[in-house]
N, CA, C and O atoms as a CHARMM CRD file, in Angstrom:
* protein
*
  296
    1    1 MET  N     -7.10700   8.99300  -1.91500 PROA 1      0.00000
    2    1 MET  CA    -6.54100   9.10400  -0.58900 PROA 1      0.00000
    3    1 MET  C     -5.09500   9.55300  -0.70500 PROA 1      0.00000
    4    1 MET  O     -4.31300   8.95800  -1.44700 PROA 1      0.00000
    5    2 ARG  N     -4.74900  10.57000   0.00400 PROA 2      0.00000
    6    2 ARG  CA    -3.36100  11.02200   0.11900 PROA 2      0.00000
    7    2 ARG  C     -3.08300  11.28600   1.58900 PROA 2      0.00000
    8    2 ARG  O     -3.88900  11.90100   2.28800 PROA 2      0.00000
    9    3 VAL  N     -1.94300  10.81700   2.04200 PROA 3      0.00000
   10    3 VAL  CA    -1.54700  11.00800   3.43300 PROA 3      0.00000
   11    3 VAL  C     -0.11400  11.51400   3.44200 PROA 3      0.00000
   12    3 VAL  O      0.80700  10.80300   3.04200 PROA 3      0.00000
   13    4 GLU  N      0.06700  12.74300   3.90000 PROA 4      0.00000
   14    4 GLU  CA     1.39300  13.35000   4.00500 PROA 4      0.00000
   15    4 GLU  C      2.18900  13.24600   2.70300 PROA 4      0.00000
   16    4 GLU  O      3.39900  13.02100   2.72400 PROA 4      0.00000
   17    5 GLY  N      1.51200  13.40800   1.58900 PROA 5      0.00000
   18    5 GLY  CA     2.17000  13.35500   0.29100 PROA 5      0.00000
   19    5 GLY  C      2.28700  11.96300  -0.30200 PROA 5      0.00000
   20    5 GLY  O      2.69900  11.81900  -1.45300 PROA 5      0.00000
   21    6 TYR  N      1.93400  10.93300   0.46000 PROA 6      0.00000
   22    6 TYR  CA     1.96500   9.56000  -0.03400 PROA 6      0.00000
   23    6 TYR  C      0.64000   9.25800  -0.73100 PROA 6      0.00000
   24    6 TYR  O     -0.42500   9.65500  -0.25800 PROA 6      0.00000
   25    7 ARG  N      0.71700   8.55200  -1.86000 PROA 7      0.00000
   26    7 ARG  CA    -0.48500   8.21400  -2.62300 PROA 7      0.00000
   27    7 ARG  C     -0.64600   6.70100  -2.69700 PROA 7      0.00000
   28    7 ARG  O      0.01900   6.04400  -3.49700 PROA 7      0.00000
   29    8 PRO  N     -1.53200   6.14200  -1.86200 PROA 8      0.00000
   30    8 PRO  CA    -1.81000   4.70800  -1.96400 PROA 8      0.00000
   31    8 PRO  C     -2.81300   4.44400  -3.08000 PROA 8      0.00000
   32    8 PRO  O     -3.72400   5.24100  -3.30200 PROA 8      0.00000
   33    9 TYR  N     -2.64600   3.32100  -3.78500 PROA 9      0.00000
   34    9 TYR  CA    -3.56500   2.97300  -4.87500 PROA 9      0.00000
   35    9 TYR  C     -3.47500   1.47600  -5.16400 PROA 9      0.00000
   36    9 TYR  O     -2.57100   0.78600  -4.69300 PROA 9      0.00000
   37   10 PHE  N     -4.43500   0.99700  -5.94700 PROA 10     0.00000
   38   10 PHE  CA    -4.46200  -0.39100  -6.40400 PROA 10     0.00000
   39   10 PHE  C     -4.31800  -0.39600  -7.91700 PROA 10     0.00000
   40   10 PHE  O     -4.80600   0.51200  -8.59100 PROA 10     0.00000
   41   11 TYR  N     -3.64800  -1.41900  -8.46000 PROA 11     0.00000
   42   11 TYR  CA    -3.66000  -1.67100  -9.89200 PROA 11     0.00000
   43   11 TYR  C     -4.88300  -2.52000 -10.19900 PROA 11     0.00000
   44   11 TYR  O     -5.24400  -3.39100  -9.40600 PROA 11     0.00000
   45   12 SER  N     -5.51300  -2.28600 -11.31200 PROA 12     0.00000
   46   12 SER  CA    -6.73300  -3.02500 -11.62700 PROA 12     0.00000
   47   12 SER  C     -6.46300  -4.41400 -12.19500 PROA 12     0.00000
   48   12 SER  O     -7.37600  -5.23900 -12.23300 PROA 12     0.00000
   49   13 HSD  N     -5.24500  -4.70000 -12.63500 PROA 13     0.00000
   50   13 HSD  CA    -4.99300  -6.01400 -13.22600 PROA 13     0.00000
   51   13 HSD  C     -3.78600  -6.68100 -12.55500 PROA 13     0.00000
   52   13 HSD  O     -2.66300  -6.61700 -13.05600 PROA 13     0.00000
   53   14 GLU  N     -4.04400  -7.31000 -11.43100 PROA 14     0.00000
   54   14 GLU  CA    -3.03100  -8.09800 -10.74300 PROA 14     0.00000
   55   14 GLU  C     -3.68700  -9.38100 -10.24800 PROA 14     0.00000
   56   14 GLU  O     -3.85300  -9.57200  -9.04300 PROA 14     0.00000
   57   15 PRO  N     -4.05700 -10.25300 -11.16900 PROA 15     0.00000
   58   15 PRO  CA    -4.79400 -11.46300 -10.79200 PROA 15     0.00000
   59   15 PRO  C     -3.98400 -12.38000  -9.88900 PROA 15     0.00000
   60   15 PRO  O     -2.78000 -12.56200 -10.06900 PROA 15     0.00000
   61   16 GLY  N     -4.68100 -12.95200  -8.91200 PROA 16     0.00000
   62   16 GLY  CA    -4.07300 -13.94700  -8.04700 PROA 16     0.00000
   63   16 GLY  C     -3.18300 -13.40800  -6.94600 PROA 16     0.00000
   64   16 GLY  O     -2.62300 -14.19100  -6.17900 PROA 16     0.00000
   65   17 GLU  N     -3.03300 -12.10600  -6.84200 PROA 17     0.00000
   66   17 GLU  CA    -2.18900 -11.53100  -5.79600 PROA 17     0.00000
   67   17 GLU  C     -2.99900 -11.33900  -4.51800 PROA 17     0.00000
   68   17 GLU  O     -4.17600 -10.98500  -4.58500 PROA 17     0.00000
   69   18 PRO  N     -2.39000 -11.56600  -3.36100 PROA 18     0.00000
   70   18 PRO  CA    -3.07600 -11.26900  -2.10100 PROA 18     0.00000
   71   18 PRO  C     -3.30200  -9.75600  -1.98300 PROA 18     0.00000
   72   18 PRO  O     -2.65300  -8.97900  -2.68300 PROA 18     0.00000
   73   19 PRO  N     -4.21300  -9.33900  -1.10600 PROA 19     0.00000
   74   19 PRO  CA    -4.46800  -7.91000  -0.93500 PROA 19     0.00000
   75   19 PRO  C     -3.19100  -7.12600  -0.59700 PROA 19     0.00000
   76   19 PRO  O     -2.42700  -7.49600   0.29400 PROA 19     0.00000
   77   20 HSD  N     -2.99600  -6.05100  -1.32700 PROA 20     0.00000
   78   20 HSD  CA    -1.83500  -5.18900  -1.11300 PROA 20     0.00000
   79   20 HSD  C     -2.14800  -3.79600  -1.64700 PROA 20     0.00000
   80   20 HSD  O     -3.15100  -3.58000  -2.32700 PROA 20     0.00000
   81   21 VAL  N     -1.27800  -2.87400  -1.32700 PROA 21     0.00000
   82   21 VAL  CA    -1.44100  -1.50500  -1.78700 PROA 21     0.00000
   83   21 VAL  C     -0.10000  -1.02900  -2.33500 PROA 21     0.00000
   84   21 VAL  O      0.95800  -1.35900  -1.79900 PROA 21     0.00000
   85   22 HSD  N     -0.16000  -0.25400  -3.40400 PROA 22     0.00000
   86   22 HSD  CA     1.01400   0.41600  -3.94400 PROA 22     0.00000
   87   22 HSD  C      1.00200   1.82100  -3.36400 PROA 22     0.00000
   88   22 HSD  O     -0.05800   2.43000  -3.21900 PROA 22     0.00000
   89   23 ILE  N      2.17700   2.33300  -3.03500 PROA 23     0.00000
   90   23 ILE  CA     2.26900   3.67600  -2.45800 PROA 23     0.00000
   91   23 ILE  C      3.39400   4.41400  -3.16100 PROA 23     0.00000
   92   23 ILE  O      4.52000   3.92100  -3.24100 PROA 23     0.00000
   93   24 ASP  N      3.08300   5.59700  -3.66800 PROA 24     0.00000
   94   24 ASP  CA     4.06600   6.43800  -4.34800 PROA 24     0.00000
   95   24 ASP  C      4.20700   7.76700  -3.63400 PROA 24     0.00000
   96   24 ASP  O      3.27600   8.26200  -2.99900 PROA 24     0.00000
   97   25 LYS  N      5.38700   8.32400  -3.75500 PROA 25     0.00000
   98   25 LYS  CA     5.63400   9.71100  -3.35800 PROA 25     0.00000
   99   25 LYS  C      6.80100  10.18000  -4.22000 PROA 25     0.00000
  100   25 LYS  O      7.91700   9.67400  -4.10600 PROA 25     0.00000
  101   26 GLY  N      6.52500  11.14900  -5.07900 PROA 26     0.00000
  102   26 GLY  CA     7.55000  11.56500  -6.02400 PROA 26     0.00000
  103   26 GLY  C      7.91600  10.39600  -6.92200 PROA 26     0.00000
  104   26 GLY  O      7.03900   9.73700  -7.48200 PROA 26     0.00000
  105   27 ALA  N      9.21400  10.13800  -7.05900 PROA 27     0.00000
  106   27 ALA  CA     9.68700   9.02900  -7.89700 PROA 27     0.00000
  107   27 ALA  C      9.79700   7.71600  -7.11900 PROA 27     0.00000
  108   27 ALA  O     10.08500   6.67500  -7.71000 PROA 27     0.00000
  109   28 ALA  N      9.57400   7.75100  -5.81300 PROA 28     0.00000
  110   28 ALA  CA     9.67100   6.54200  -4.99000 PROA 28     0.00000
  111   28 ALA  C      8.36800   5.75000  -5.04700 PROA 28     0.00000
  112   28 ALA  O      7.28400   6.32100  -5.16900 PROA 28     0.00000
  113   29 THR  N      8.49300   4.41500  -4.95700 PROA 29     0.00000
  114   29 THR  CA     7.31800   3.55700  -5.00900 PROA 29     0.00000
  115   29 THR  C      7.53500   2.33300  -4.11700 PROA 29     0.00000
  116   29 THR  O      8.66400   1.88300  -3.92300 PROA 29     0.00000
  117   30 ALA  N      6.44200   1.81000  -3.58300 PROA 30     0.00000
  118   30 ALA  CA     6.50800   0.60400  -2.75200 PROA 30     0.00000
  119   30 ALA  C      5.22700  -0.18900  -2.91300 PROA 30     0.00000
  120   30 ALA  O      4.18300   0.34300  -3.29100 PROA 30     0.00000
  121   31 LYS  N      5.33300  -1.48000  -2.61700 PROA 31     0.00000
  122   31 LYS  CA     4.18400  -2.38200  -2.59500 PROA 31     0.00000
  123   31 LYS  C      4.16500  -2.99900  -1.20500 PROA 31     0.00000
  124   31 LYS  O      5.15600  -3.57400  -0.75600 PROA 31     0.00000
  125   32 VAL  N      3.01200  -2.87100  -0.51800 PROA 32     0.00000
  126   32 VAL  CA     2.90300  -3.32500   0.86700 PROA 32     0.00000
  127   32 VAL  C      1.71900  -4.27000   0.99200 PROA 32     0.00000
  128   32 VAL  O      0.60500  -3.94100   0.58300 PROA 32     0.00000
  129   33 TRP  N      1.96900  -5.46100   1.56700 PROA 33     0.00000
  130   33 TRP  CA     0.89700  -6.42500   1.80400 PROA 33     0.00000
  131   33 TRP  C     -0.01900  -5.91400   2.89800 PROA 33     0.00000
  132   33 TRP  O      0.44800  -5.37800   3.90300 PROA 33     0.00000
  133   34 LEU  N     -1.32800  -6.07600   2.70800 PROA 34     0.00000
  134   34 LEU  CA    -2.29300  -5.57900   3.69300 PROA 34     0.00000
  135   34 LEU  C     -2.40900  -6.46600   4.91900 PROA 34     0.00000
  136   34 LEU  O     -2.71400  -5.96500   6.00200 PROA 34     0.00000
  137   35 HSD  N     -2.17600  -7.76600   4.78800 PROA 35     0.00000
  138   35 HSD  CA    -2.39900  -8.65600   5.92700 PROA 35     0.00000
  139   35 HSD  C     -1.41600  -8.42100   7.06900 PROA 35     0.00000
  140   35 HSD  O     -1.77700  -8.60000   8.23200 PROA 35     0.00000
  141   36 ASP  N     -0.17100  -8.01900   6.76100 PROA 36     0.00000
  142   36 ASP  CA     0.79800  -7.81400   7.84100 PROA 36     0.00000
  143   36 ASP  C      1.63800  -6.54200   7.67900 PROA 36     0.00000
  144   36 ASP  O      2.56200  -6.30200   8.45600 PROA 36     0.00000
  145   37 ALA  N      1.31900  -5.74200   6.67900 PROA 37     0.00000
  146   37 ALA  CA     2.01300  -4.47800   6.40400 PROA 37     0.00000
  147   37 ALA  C      3.49300  -4.67000   6.07800 PROA 37     0.00000
  148   37 ALA  O      4.28400  -3.73900   6.23200 PROA 37     0.00000
  149   38 SER  N      3.87400  -5.86400   5.63100 PROA 38     0.00000
  150   38 SER  CA     5.26500  -6.05700   5.22500 PROA 38     0.00000
  151   38 SER  C      5.46900  -5.48900   3.81700 PROA 38     0.00000
  152   38 SER  O      4.54800  -5.45500   3.00100 PROA 38     0.00000
  153   39 VAL  N      6.67400  -5.05500   3.56500 PROA 39     0.00000
  154   39 VAL  CA     7.01100  -4.46000   2.27100 PROA 39     0.00000
  155   39 VAL  C      7.37900  -5.57300   1.29300 PROA 39     0.00000
  156   39 VAL  O      8.32800  -6.32300   1.52100 PROA 39     0.00000
  157   40 ALA  N      6.62800  -5.67100   0.21400 PROA 40     0.00000
  158   40 ALA  CA     6.90000  -6.66800  -0.81900 PROA 40     0.00000
  159   40 ALA  C      8.07200  -6.22300  -1.68800 PROA 40     0.00000
  160   40 ALA  O      8.93500  -7.02600  -2.04000 PROA 40     0.00000
  161   41 ARG  N      8.09400  -4.93500  -2.02900 PROA 41     0.00000
  162   41 ARG  CA     9.20800  -4.36400  -2.78100 PROA 41     0.00000
  163   41 ARG  C      9.12600  -2.84800  -2.68700 PROA 41     0.00000
  164   41 ARG  O      8.07400  -2.27400  -2.40500 PROA 41     0.00000
  165   42 SER  N     10.25600  -2.22900  -2.92900 PROA 42     0.00000
  166   42 SER  CA    10.27900  -0.76100  -2.90600 PROA 42     0.00000
  167   42 SER  C     11.45400  -0.25100  -3.72200 PROA 42     0.00000
  168   42 SER  O     12.42500  -0.96400  -3.97400 PROA 42     0.00000
  169   43 SER  N     11.33200   0.98800  -4.12000 PROA 43     0.00000
  170   43 SER  CA    12.39200   1.65900  -4.85500 PROA 43     0.00000
  171   43 SER  C     12.33000   3.14300  -4.51500 PROA 43     0.00000
  172   43 SER  O     11.30700   3.79400  -4.72700 PROA 43     0.00000
  173   44 GLY  N     13.41800   3.66600  -3.99400 PROA 44     0.00000
  174   44 GLY  CA    13.49900   5.09900  -3.75000 PROA 44     0.00000
  175   44 GLY  C     13.13000   5.56400  -2.36000 PROA 44     0.00000
  176   44 GLY  O     13.37500   6.72200  -2.02100 PROA 44     0.00000
  177   45 PHE  N     12.54700   4.69900  -1.53900 PROA 45     0.00000
  178   45 PHE  CA    12.21400   5.07300  -0.16900 PROA 45     0.00000
  179   45 PHE  C     13.35900   4.70400   0.76800 PROA 45     0.00000
  180   45 PHE  O     14.00900   3.67500   0.58100 PROA 45     0.00000
  181   46 THR  N     13.60700   5.53700   1.77300 PROA 46     0.00000
  182   46 THR  CA    14.58600   5.20500   2.81000 PROA 46     0.00000
  183   46 THR  C     13.96100   4.20600   3.77800 PROA 46     0.00000
  184   46 THR  O     12.74700   4.00300   3.77600 PROA 46     0.00000
  185   47 ALA  N     14.78800   3.59500   4.59200 PROA 47     0.00000
  186   47 ALA  CA    14.29100   2.66100   5.60700 PROA 47     0.00000
  187   47 ALA  C     13.31800   3.36500   6.55100 PROA 47     0.00000
  188   47 ALA  O     12.32000   2.77500   6.96400 PROA 47     0.00000
  189   48 GLN  N     13.59700   4.60500   6.89100 PROA 48     0.00000
  190   48 GLN  CA    12.71200   5.37700   7.77000 PROA 48     0.00000
  191   48 GLN  C     11.35100   5.59900   7.09900 PROA 48     0.00000
  192   48 GLN  O     10.31100   5.46800   7.74500 PROA 48     0.00000
  193   49 GLU  N     11.36200   5.93300   5.81300 PROA 49     0.00000
  194   49 GLU  CA    10.10200   6.12900   5.09500 PROA 49     0.00000
  195   49 GLU  C      9.31300   4.82600   4.98300 PROA 49     0.00000
  196   49 GLU  O      8.08800   4.83100   5.09600 PROA 49     0.00000
  197   50 LEU  N     10.00800   3.71600   4.76300 PROA 50     0.00000
  198   50 LEU  CA     9.32000   2.42900   4.68500 PROA 50     0.00000
  199   50 LEU  C      8.65000   2.08600   6.01200 PROA 50     0.00000
  200   50 LEU  O      7.54200   1.55000   6.02600 PROA 50     0.00000
  201   51 GLY  N      9.30800   2.38900   7.12100 PROA 51     0.00000
  202   51 GLY  CA     8.69400   2.19600   8.43300 PROA 51     0.00000
  203   51 GLY  C      7.44000   3.04100   8.57500 PROA 51     0.00000
  204   51 GLY  O      6.44000   2.59300   9.13500 PROA 51     0.00000
  205   52 LYS  N      7.49900   4.25900   8.06900 PROA 52     0.00000
  206   52 LYS  CA     6.33700   5.14600   8.10800 PROA 52     0.00000
  207   52 LYS  C      5.19400   4.57800   7.25900 PROA 52     0.00000
  208   52 LYS  O      4.03100   4.63400   7.65900 PROA 52     0.00000
  209   53 LEU  N      5.53200   4.03400   6.08900 PROA 53     0.00000
  210   53 LEU  CA     4.51400   3.43700   5.22600 PROA 53     0.00000
  211   53 LEU  C      3.87700   2.22500   5.90300 PROA 53     0.00000
  212   53 LEU  O      2.66300   2.03400   5.82100 PROA 53     0.00000
  213   54 GLN  N      4.68300   1.41600   6.56400 PROA 54     0.00000
  214   54 GLN  CA     4.14700   0.25300   7.26200 PROA 54     0.00000
  215   54 GLN  C      3.19800   0.68000   8.38500 PROA 54     0.00000
  216   54 GLN  O      2.15000   0.06300   8.57700 PROA 54     0.00000
  217   55 ARG  N      3.55700   1.72600   9.12000 PROA 55     0.00000
  218   55 ARG  CA     2.65000   2.24000  10.16500 PROA 55     0.00000
  219   55 ARG  C      1.36700   2.78400   9.54900 PROA 55     0.00000
  220   55 ARG  O      0.28200   2.58100  10.09400 PROA 55     0.00000
  221   56 LEU  N      1.48200   3.46600   8.42700 PROA 56     0.00000
  222   56 LEU  CA     0.30900   3.98500   7.72800 PROA 56     0.00000
  223   56 LEU  C     -0.62500   2.84300   7.34600 PROA 56     0.00000
  224   56 LEU  O     -1.83300   2.92600   7.56800 PROA 56     0.00000
  225   57 VAL  N     -0.07400   1.78500   6.77600 PROA 57     0.00000
  226   57 VAL  CA    -0.89700   0.64000   6.35600 PROA 57     0.00000
  227   57 VAL  C     -1.52800  -0.02900   7.57500 PROA 57     0.00000
  228   57 VAL  O     -2.70300  -0.39200   7.53500 PROA 57     0.00000
  229   58 ARG  N     -0.76400  -0.19800   8.66000 PROA 58     0.00000
  230   58 ARG  CA    -1.33900  -0.79700   9.87100 PROA 58     0.00000
  231   58 ARG  C     -2.47800   0.05900  10.41600 PROA 58     0.00000
  232   58 ARG  O     -3.52600  -0.46300  10.79700 PROA 58     0.00000
  233   59 ASN  N     -2.27200   1.37300  10.45400 PROA 59     0.00000
  234   59 ASN  CA    -3.28000   2.28700  11.00000 PROA 59     0.00000
  235   59 ASN  C     -4.53700   2.34700  10.14100 PROA 59     0.00000
  236   59 ASN  O     -5.62900   2.57700  10.65900 PROA 59     0.00000
  237   60 GLU  N     -4.39500   2.14300   8.83800 PROA 60     0.00000
  238   60 GLU  CA    -5.51700   2.23800   7.90900 PROA 60     0.00000
  239   60 GLU  C     -5.89500   0.87600   7.32400 PROA 60     0.00000
  240   60 GLU  O     -6.57500   0.80700   6.30000 PROA 60     0.00000
  241   61 GLN  N     -5.45700  -0.20300   7.96900 PROA 61     0.00000
  242   61 GLN  CA    -5.63600  -1.54700   7.43200 PROA 61     0.00000
  243   61 GLN  C     -7.09600  -1.88400   7.13700 PROA 61     0.00000
  244   61 GLN  O     -7.39500  -2.44800   6.08400 PROA 61     0.00000
  245   62 VAL  N     -8.00400  -1.55000   8.04500 PROA 62     0.00000
  246   62 VAL  CA    -9.41900  -1.86700   7.84400 PROA 62     0.00000
  247   62 VAL  C     -9.96900  -1.08900   6.64700 PROA 62     0.00000
  248   62 VAL  O    -10.68700  -1.64700   5.81800 PROA 62     0.00000
  249   63 VAL  N     -9.63600   0.17600   6.56100 PROA 63     0.00000
  250   63 VAL  CA   -10.10900   1.02100   5.45300 PROA 63     0.00000
  251   63 VAL  C     -9.52600   0.52000   4.12600 PROA 63     0.00000
  252   63 VAL  O    -10.24400   0.39600   3.13400 PROA 63     0.00000
  253   64 LEU  N     -8.23100   0.23600   4.11600 PROA 64     0.00000
  254   64 LEU  CA    -7.58800  -0.22600   2.88400 PROA 64     0.00000
  255   64 LEU  C     -8.12500  -1.58500   2.44400 PROA 64     0.00000
  256   64 LEU  O     -8.35500  -1.80100   1.25400 PROA 64     0.00000
  257   65 LYS  N     -8.32600  -2.49900   3.38800 PROA 65     0.00000
  258   65 LYS  CA    -8.87800  -3.82800   3.03500 PROA 65     0.00000
  259   65 LYS  C    -10.29400  -3.68000   2.51500 PROA 65     0.00000
  260   65 LYS  O    -10.67700  -4.36000   1.56300 PROA 65     0.00000
  261   66 GLY  N    -11.08600  -2.79200   3.13000 PROA 66     0.00000
  262   66 GLY  CA   -12.45000  -2.53900   2.63800 PROA 66     0.00000
  263   66 GLY  C    -12.42700  -1.96300   1.23500 PROA 66     0.00000
  264   66 GLY  O    -13.25200  -2.32800   0.39900 PROA 66     0.00000
  265   67 ALA  N    -11.49100  -1.06800   0.97100 PROA 67     0.00000
  266   67 ALA  CA   -11.36100  -0.48400  -0.36500 PROA 67     0.00000
  267   67 ALA  C    -10.91400  -1.54100  -1.37100 PROA 67     0.00000
  268   67 ALA  O    -11.37700  -1.54800  -2.51200 PROA 67     0.00000
  269   68 TRP  N    -10.00700  -2.44100  -0.95000 PROA 68     0.00000
  270   68 TRP  CA    -9.56600  -3.54700  -1.81500 PROA 68     0.00000
  271   68 TRP  C    -10.75800  -4.42000  -2.18900 PROA 68     0.00000
  272   68 TRP  O    -10.95900  -4.73800  -3.36100 PROA 68     0.00000
  273   69 ASP  N    -11.55500  -4.80900  -1.17700 PROA 69     0.00000
  274   69 ASP  CA   -12.71100  -5.66300  -1.41200 PROA 69     0.00000
  275   69 ASP  C    -13.72400  -4.99300  -2.34000 PROA 69     0.00000
  276   69 ASP  O    -14.29200  -5.64200  -3.21800 PROA 69     0.00000
  277   70 ALA  N    -13.94800  -3.69500  -2.14300 PROA 70     0.00000
  278   70 ALA  CA   -14.88700  -2.96400  -2.99200 PROA 70     0.00000
  279   70 ALA  C    -14.33900  -2.84600  -4.42000 PROA 70     0.00000
  280   70 ALA  O    -15.09000  -2.99000  -5.38500 PROA 70     0.00000
  281   71 PHE  N    -13.04600  -2.58800  -4.55400 PROA 71     0.00000
  282   71 PHE  CA   -12.42400  -2.40000  -5.85600 PROA 71     0.00000
  283   71 PHE  C    -12.42200  -3.68600  -6.67000 PROA 71     0.00000
  284   71 PHE  O    -12.72000  -3.67900  -7.86500 PROA 71     0.00000
  285   72 PHE  N    -12.07800  -4.80200  -6.00400 PROA 72     0.00000
  286   72 PHE  CA   -11.96300  -6.07400  -6.70100 PROA 72     0.00000
  287   72 PHE  C    -13.18600  -6.95300  -6.57400 PROA 72     0.00000
  288   72 PHE  O    -13.21700  -8.04800  -7.13600 PROA 72     0.00000
  289   73 GLY  N    -14.20600  -6.49600  -5.84100 PROA 73     0.00000
  290   73 GLY  CA   -15.44900  -7.24700  -5.71700 PROA 73     0.00000
  291   73 GLY  C    -15.30300  -8.54900  -4.95500 PROA 73     0.00000
  292   73 GLY  O    -15.94900  -9.54700  -5.27300 PROA 73     0.00000
  293   74 THR  N    -14.44000  -8.52400  -3.93900 PROA 74     0.00000
  294   74 THR  CA   -14.24100  -9.74100  -3.13000 PROA 74     0.00000
  295   74 THR  C    -14.92500  -9.65700  -1.79300 PROA 74     0.00000
  296   74 THR  O    -14.85100 -10.59700  -1.00200 PROA 74     0.00000
Protein backbone atom coordinates (compact mmCIF):
# COMPACT_ATOMS: atom_id res chain seq x y z
CA UNK A 1 0.00 0.00 0.00
CA UNK A 2 1.29 3.43 -0.93
CA UNK A 3 -0.67 6.63 -0.54
CA UNK A 4 0.70 9.89 -1.94
CA UNK A 5 4.26 8.62 -1.55
CA UNK A 6 3.72 7.41 2.03
CA UNK A 7 4.50 3.74 2.72
CA UNK A 8 2.63 2.19 5.65
CA UNK A 9 3.95 -1.16 6.92
CA UNK A 10 4.19 -3.46 9.94
CA UNK A 11 7.32 -4.89 11.55
CA UNK A 12 7.06 -8.63 12.02
CA UNK A 13 8.70 -8.71 15.46
CA UNK A 14 7.14 -6.28 17.91
CA UNK A 15 5.69 -8.53 20.61
CA UNK A 16 3.22 -7.09 23.07
CA UNK A 17 2.66 -3.82 21.22
CA UNK A 18 -0.87 -2.58 20.54
CA UNK A 19 -1.91 -2.36 16.87
CA UNK A 20 0.03 0.34 15.05
CA UNK A 21 1.49 1.16 11.68
CA UNK A 22 4.88 2.51 10.66
CA UNK A 23 4.83 5.06 7.85
CA UNK A 24 7.83 6.20 5.82
CA UNK A 25 8.36 8.76 3.11
CA UNK A 26 11.92 9.38 2.02
CA UNK A 27 14.07 9.60 5.16
CA UNK A 28 11.11 10.52 7.40
CA UNK A 29 9.43 7.88 9.56
CA UNK A 30 6.55 7.71 12.04
CA UNK A 31 4.73 5.19 14.20
CA UNK A 32 0.97 5.70 14.57
CA UNK A 33 -1.38 3.82 16.90
CA UNK A 34 -4.38 2.36 15.07
CA UNK A 35 -6.92 2.72 17.88
CA UNK A 36 -6.85 6.54 17.93
CA UNK A 37 -4.41 7.56 15.16
CA UNK A 38 -2.13 9.28 17.68
CA UNK A 39 1.54 9.56 16.80
CA UNK A 40 3.72 7.36 19.01
CA UNK A 41 6.94 8.78 17.58
CA UNK A 42 8.24 10.43 14.45
CA UNK A 43 11.39 11.72 12.85
CA UNK A 44 11.63 13.99 9.84
CA UNK A 45 7.94 14.77 9.33
CA UNK A 46 6.56 18.30 9.76
CA UNK A 47 3.55 18.92 11.98
CA UNK A 48 1.45 19.35 8.83
CA UNK A 49 2.62 15.99 7.46
CA UNK A 50 1.89 14.28 10.79
CA UNK A 51 -1.66 15.65 10.66
CA UNK A 52 -1.96 14.21 7.16
CA UNK A 53 -0.70 10.83 8.39
CA UNK A 54 -3.22 10.85 11.23
CA UNK A 55 -6.05 11.57 8.76
CA UNK A 56 -4.77 8.78 6.52
CA UNK A 57 -4.81 6.31 9.42
CA UNK A 58 -8.30 7.43 10.51
CA UNK A 59 -9.62 7.12 6.94
CA UNK A 60 -8.07 3.66 6.47
CA UNK A 61 -8.43 2.45 10.08
CA UNK A 62 -10.67 -0.53 9.25
CA UNK A 63 -8.41 -1.67 6.40
CA UNK A 64 -5.23 -1.20 8.45
CA UNK A 65 -6.67 -3.02 11.50
CA UNK A 66 -7.81 -5.87 9.24
CA UNK A 67 -4.33 -6.06 7.73
CA UNK A 68 -2.80 -6.02 11.25
CA UNK A 69 -5.06 -8.89 12.33
CA UNK A 70 -4.25 -10.89 9.19
CA UNK A 71 -0.51 -10.21 9.50
CA UNK A 72 -0.25 -11.10 13.18
CA UNK A 73 -3.00 -13.74 13.24
CA UNK A 74 -5.10 -11.98 15.86
